[in-house]
Phi, psi and omega in degrees: 000131177287166182303313181294318180290326176296316179298317180293320176297322177296319177298315180299320179296320179292321178298315178300315179298314179298319179302312181295322177294317179296319179298313181296317179295316179299313179299320180292314181296322190258001178303318178297337179271352183074026183243121176278169179297325178293318177296317180303317181299317180289319177300316179299315180300311181293326177297320182280327189248355183077210183285149178198169181268158177302312181300321181290321177298316180300315178299315181296328182269349180073033179232177181282156175299322181297321179298312180293322179298320178299315178295316181299322179299319178293316180297324176295315179302321181275002179058035176268340174227163174222153177265143178227156181299141178257107181296340181272344184201120186292327185261349181254097184292146172270146175238144177216161178292142169275176176298326175294323177293320177297317179295318179297316180293325176298320177295318178300310181298321179294320180295336182273347186297314182297311177299321179298317179296319178296316180296316180299320179299328180270358180244022187298336180260008180264128180285083186297324179295322177293321178297316178300314181298319179295319180291323175298315179297318178298317178299317179299318179293323176297321176301315179297317180294323177296316178300318178297313183295327182269359180077016183266000182285161176294122183298341180274350180265132179237000000 
């Protein structure tokens, strides 16, 4: 492995570890609310973006449509989301938060404030904006690699 690829592989390993740590912390924090980390993710998305379709949420999150549909079914059962007619597409329903969903997400966000403040206090010398920019660039490159791997890239681009 060259020096650059080793560094990038190390970054990927830390991202995987952080993802698993964030999932475990989220599940622990929100267990009393009956909200899993996957449910939290969809609630957060709908809170930020308003109504959207399962396929579009899945694309934005980089997961399968089936995964989001499974989560959406649970959120529907718990009356945290509702389906509404999609004027742009008859078969692809829009989903949005109910007032109960908005309240649940507000509780989730409130439960995260204390851990975020503690973490931030210990990261005061870490350039978080630079980390964010690097992760955004990394995400864009992962999208391109996924397109290449799945055969969805523009055949004229090399």
